[in-house]
Structures are given as C-alpha cells and as structure tokens.
DOMIZA-38795 format. One record per residue (C-alpha): residue number from 0; residue in three letters; x, y, z. Coordinates in nm, 4 decimals. Layout:
// residues N
{i:NUM&aa:Ala&east:X&north:Y&up:Z}
...
// end
This chain:
// residues 128
{i:0&aa:Gln&east:2.5627&north:1.5236&up:-5.5646}
{i:1&aa:Val&east:2.4371&north:1.7739&up:-5.7752}
{i:2&aa:Gln&east:2.0789&north:1.9128&up:-5.6902}
{i:3&aa:Leu&east:1.8236&north:2.1499&up:-5.8064}
{i:4&aa:Ala&east:1.5458&north:2.3298&up:-5.5747}
{i:5&aa:Glu&east:1.3139&north:2.5617&up:-5.7847}
{i:6&aa:Ser&east:1.0578&north:2.7900&up:-5.6574}
{i:7&aa:Gly&east:0.8477&north:3.1410&up:-5.7310}
{i:8&aa:Gly&east:0.5339&north:2.9108&up:-5.8366}
{i:9&aa:Gly&east:0.1789&north:3.0411&up:-5.8135}
{i:10&aa:Ser&east:-0.1352&north:3.1551&up:-5.9440}
{i:11&aa:Ala&east:-0.2608&north:3.4468&up:-6.1916}
{i:12&aa:Gln&east:-0.4829&north:3.5858&up:-6.4112}
{i:13&aa:Ala&east:-0.4065&north:3.5399&up:-6.7948}
{i:14&aa:Gly&east:-0.1506&north:3.8056&up:-6.8758}
{i:15&aa:Gly&east:0.0485&north:3.8659&up:-6.5843}
{i:16&aa:Ser&east:0.3448&north:3.7614&up:-6.5023}
{i:17&aa:Leu&east:0.5569&north:3.5092&up:-6.2703}
{i:18&aa:Arg&east:0.9072&north:3.4640&up:-6.2490}
{i:19&aa:Leu&east:1.0956&north:3.1205&up:-6.1450}
{i:20&aa:Ser&east:1.4173&north:3.0439&up:-6.0240}
{i:21&aa:Cys&east:1.6439&north:2.7525&up:-6.0005}
{i:22&aa:Ala&east:1.8832&north:2.7030&up:-5.7102}
{i:23&aa:Ala&east:2.1907&north:2.4315&up:-5.7629}
{i:24&aa:Ser&east:2.4323&north:2.2763&up:-5.5441}
{i:25&aa:Gly&east:2.6404&north:2.0749&up:-5.6136}
{i:26&aa:Tyr&east:2.8224&north:2.2183&up:-5.8667}
{i:27&aa:Thr&east:2.8356&north:2.6102&up:-6.0395}
{i:28&aa:Tyr&east:2.6462&north:2.6891&up:-6.3446}
{i:29&aa:Lys&east:2.9956&north:2.9044&up:-6.4529}
{i:30&aa:Ser&east:3.2723&north:2.6267&up:-6.3399}
{i:31&aa:Phe&east:3.1066&north:2.3630&up:-6.5845}
{i:32&aa:Asp&east:3.0039&north:2.3725&up:-6.8892}
{i:33&aa:Val&east:2.6722&north:2.3041&up:-6.8409}
{i:34&aa:Cys&east:2.3555&north:2.3375&up:-6.9661}
{i:35&aa:Leu&east:2.0069&north:2.3787&up:-6.8436}
{i:36&aa:Gly&east:1.6511&north:2.3657&up:-6.8826}
{i:37&aa:Trp&east:1.2834&north:2.4295&up:-6.7742}
{i:38&aa:Phe&east:1.0045&north:2.1859&up:-6.8704}
{i:39&aa:Arg&east:0.6126&north:2.1818&up:-6.7818}
{i:40&aa:Gln&east:0.3732&north:1.9309&up:-6.7113}
{i:41&aa:Ala&east:0.0528&north:1.9665&up:-6.6987}
{i:42&aa:Pro&east:-0.2313&north:1.7516&up:-6.6105}
{i:43&aa:Gly&east:-0.2808&north:1.4362&up:-6.8616}
{i:44&aa:Lys&east:-0.0067&north:1.5676&up:-7.0603}
{i:45&aa:Glu&east:0.3520&north:1.4741&up:-7.1396}
{i:46&aa:Arg&east:0.6414&north:1.6424&up:-6.9860}
{i:47&aa:Glu&east:0.7699&north:1.9256&up:-7.2868}
{i:48&aa:Gly&east:1.0344&north:2.1643&up:-7.3200}
{i:49&aa:Val&east:0.9649&north:2.4942&up:-7.2216}
{i:50&aa:Ala&east:1.3282&north:2.6937&up:-7.2802}
{i:51&aa:Ala&east:1.7010&north:2.6437&up:-7.2123}
{i:52&aa:Ile&east:1.9971&north:2.7652&up:-7.1952}
{i:53&aa:Asp&east:2.3632&north:2.6991&up:-7.2801}
{i:54&aa:Ser&east:2.6631&north:2.7494&up:-7.1455}
{i:55&aa:Asp&east:2.7677&north:3.0918&up:-7.2951}
{i:56&aa:Gly&east:2.4501&north:3.2011&up:-7.2798}
{i:57&aa:Ser&east:2.2444&north:3.1508&up:-7.5756}
{i:58&aa:Thr&east:1.9116&north:3.0641&up:-7.5486}
{i:59&aa:Tyr&east:1.6154&north:2.8550&up:-7.7172}
{i:60&aa:Tyr&east:1.2097&north:2.8099&up:-7.6481}
{i:61&aa:Thr&east:0.9531&north:2.6134&up:-7.8144}
{i:62&aa:Asp&east:0.7334&north:2.8441&up:-8.0382}
{i:63&aa:Ser&east:0.4743&north:2.8410&up:-7.7604}
{i:64&aa:Val&east:0.6467&north:3.0662&up:-7.5101}
{i:65&aa:Lys&east:0.9016&north:3.2062&up:-7.7579}
{i:66&aa:Thr&east:0.7543&north:3.6045&up:-7.6983}
{i:67&aa:Arg&east:0.6688&north:3.5589&up:-7.3939}
{i:68&aa:Phe&east:0.9114&north:3.3991&up:-7.1459}
{i:69&aa:Thr&east:1.2570&north:3.4498&up:-7.0847}
{i:70&aa:Ile&east:1.5520&north:3.2041&up:-6.9392}
{i:71&aa:Ser&east:1.8651&north:3.3404&up:-6.7758}
{i:72&aa:Lys&east:2.1242&north:3.2196&up:-6.5484}
{i:73&aa:Asp&east:2.3168&north:3.3756&up:-6.2903}
{i:74&aa:Asn&east:2.6361&north:3.2620&up:-6.2878}
{i:75&aa:Ala&east:2.7866&north:3.4712&up:-5.9140}
{i:76&aa:Lys&east:2.4343&north:3.3533&up:-5.7163}
{i:77&aa:Asn&east:2.4395&north:2.9976&up:-5.9119}
{i:78&aa:Thr&east:2.0602&north:3.0144&up:-5.9725}
{i:79&aa:Leu&east:1.8499&north:2.9770&up:-6.2685}
{i:80&aa:Tyr&east:1.5529&north:3.1961&up:-6.4077}
{i:81&aa:Leu&east:1.2187&north:3.1911&up:-6.6165}
{i:82&aa:Gln&east:1.0389&north:3.5173&up:-6.6341}
{i:83&aa:Met&east:0.7420&north:3.4503&up:-6.7339}
{i:84&aa:Asn&east:0.4615&north:3.7160&up:-6.9103}
{i:85&aa:Ser&east:0.1577&north:3.7702&up:-7.0681}
{i:86&aa:Leu&east:0.0942&north:3.4017&up:-6.9640}
{i:87&aa:Lys&east:-0.1884&north:3.2239&up:-7.0518}
{i:88&aa:Pro&east:-0.4453&north:2.9835&up:-6.9213}
{i:89&aa:Asp&east:-0.2374&north:2.7040&up:-7.1407}
{i:90&aa:Asp&east:0.1213&north:2.7890&up:-6.9404}
{i:91&aa:Thr&east:-0.0698&north:2.6004&up:-6.6506}
{i:92&aa:Gly&east:0.0922&north:2.3617&up:-6.4622}
{i:93&aa:Met&east:0.4136&north:2.2415&up:-6.3083}
{i:94&aa:Tyr&east:0.7386&north:2.3440&up:-6.3674}
{i:95&aa:Tyr&east:1.0898&north:2.1251&up:-6.3566}
{i:96&aa:Cys&east:1.4235&north:2.3356&up:-6.3534}
{i:97&aa:Ala&east:1.7186&north:2.0533&up:-6.5565}
{i:98&aa:Ala&east:2.0604&north:2.0016&up:-6.6385}
{i:99&aa:Asn&east:2.3032&north:1.7897&up:-6.7879}
{i:100&aa:Trp&east:2.7225&north:1.9239&up:-6.8652}
{i:101&aa:Cys&east:2.6349&north:2.0496&up:-7.2930}
{i:102&aa:Ser&east:2.9052&north:1.7570&up:-7.4224}
{i:103&aa:Glu&east:2.5912&north:1.5510&up:-7.3315}
{i:104&aa:Leu&east:2.3042&north:1.7530&up:-7.4666}
{i:105&aa:Gly&east:2.2055&north:1.8578&up:-7.9079}
{i:106&aa:Leu&east:2.2806&north:2.1795&up:-7.9075}
{i:107&aa:Gly&east:1.9836&north:2.3905&up:-7.7670}
{i:108&aa:Thr&east:1.7831&north:2.0394&up:-7.7162}
{i:109&aa:Leu&east:1.4709&north:2.0693&up:-7.5717}
{i:110&aa:Ala&east:1.4256&north:1.6975&up:-7.4805}
{i:111&aa:Asp&east:1.3824&north:1.5662&up:-7.1275}
{i:112&aa:Tyr&east:1.5692&north:1.2813&up:-7.1626}
{i:113&aa:Glu&east:1.8569&north:1.4169&up:-7.2595}
{i:114&aa:Tyr&east:1.8867&north:1.6179&up:-6.8651}
{i:115&aa:Ser&east:1.9658&north:1.4182&up:-6.5727}
{i:116&aa:Ser&east:1.9393&north:1.6280&up:-6.3074}
{i:117&aa:Trp&east:1.5807&north:1.7039&up:-6.2054}
{i:118&aa:Gly&east:1.4466&north:1.9549&up:-5.9357}
{i:119&aa:Gln&east:1.1357&north:1.8768&up:-5.7399}
{i:120&aa:Gly&east:0.8503&north:2.0998&up:-5.9859}
{i:121&aa:Thr&east:0.7395&north:2.4116&up:-5.9187}
{i:122&aa:Gln&east:0.3839&north:2.4593&up:-5.9534}
{i:123&aa:Val&east:0.2162&north:2.7613&up:-6.2009}
{i:124&aa:Thr&east:-0.1334&north:2.7901&up:-6.1960}
{i:125&aa:Val&east:-0.2753&north:3.0292&up:-6.4691}
{i:126&aa:Ser&east:-0.6672&north:3.1515&up:-6.4351}
{i:127&aa:Ser&east:-0.8142&north:3.4025&up:-6.7200}
// end
C-alpha cells in the first residue's frame, strides 16, 4: 500500500522560504514509472495544483509559483521536495503531495483528480 507523508510546513514572513518534504513508502520513486505532484488548498478555496515532476525529472509549475518554487526528488531517499522562496501571503494553505503511475496521467498534469495517492498535508502560513 502506497503511503505519503508530508513535513516541513510552518509559518514564514512574506519574502521568506520554506522547504516541504514528502516521504513515500510502499513503492520507490525510482523503481517505477511514478509521477509526483504538490497541491495546496487555501481556506474556502478549491485545491489547486502547484508543481509536478515526471519519472524522468521533467518539472511543471502553475504560473503563480513558476519563478519562486522548485520541485525536486531524491530517489535514493525516496523523498519529494518543494522549495518555496519569496513566499507571499497568497501561498498560505494546506499543502499535499500526491502520486500516480505516469501512464495514468496526462503529461505534466496539475489536475488533482488524476492523482491516486495522497498524503495528509502540511500547513503553510505566510504573514505579511
């Protein structure tokens, strides 16, 4: 059974940085054709895709974070990361990592309904 666990959330001032991590168990990022993504949900808003990474390391971002966030993975540690710089209050929300077989996803998709495995989320709060 695939399990994902996020960590690294917390509070930051606008302009600051945070790094989120997502550790996987049940399969490895390297051994299988796995695509991964980060999503967030602000209070009262729908969940939105933030960044995605293919099994070959290709990355995709929503426009609002494209120059500020970096998604990466460490196959040896079986961990997914989201480096968030130049944080803004609008970045506040619960952040989730998600995974699915790449063969089940559209290329670079940030659509949450295409991902089948989800973590419990980690809260990020950015104050002005």
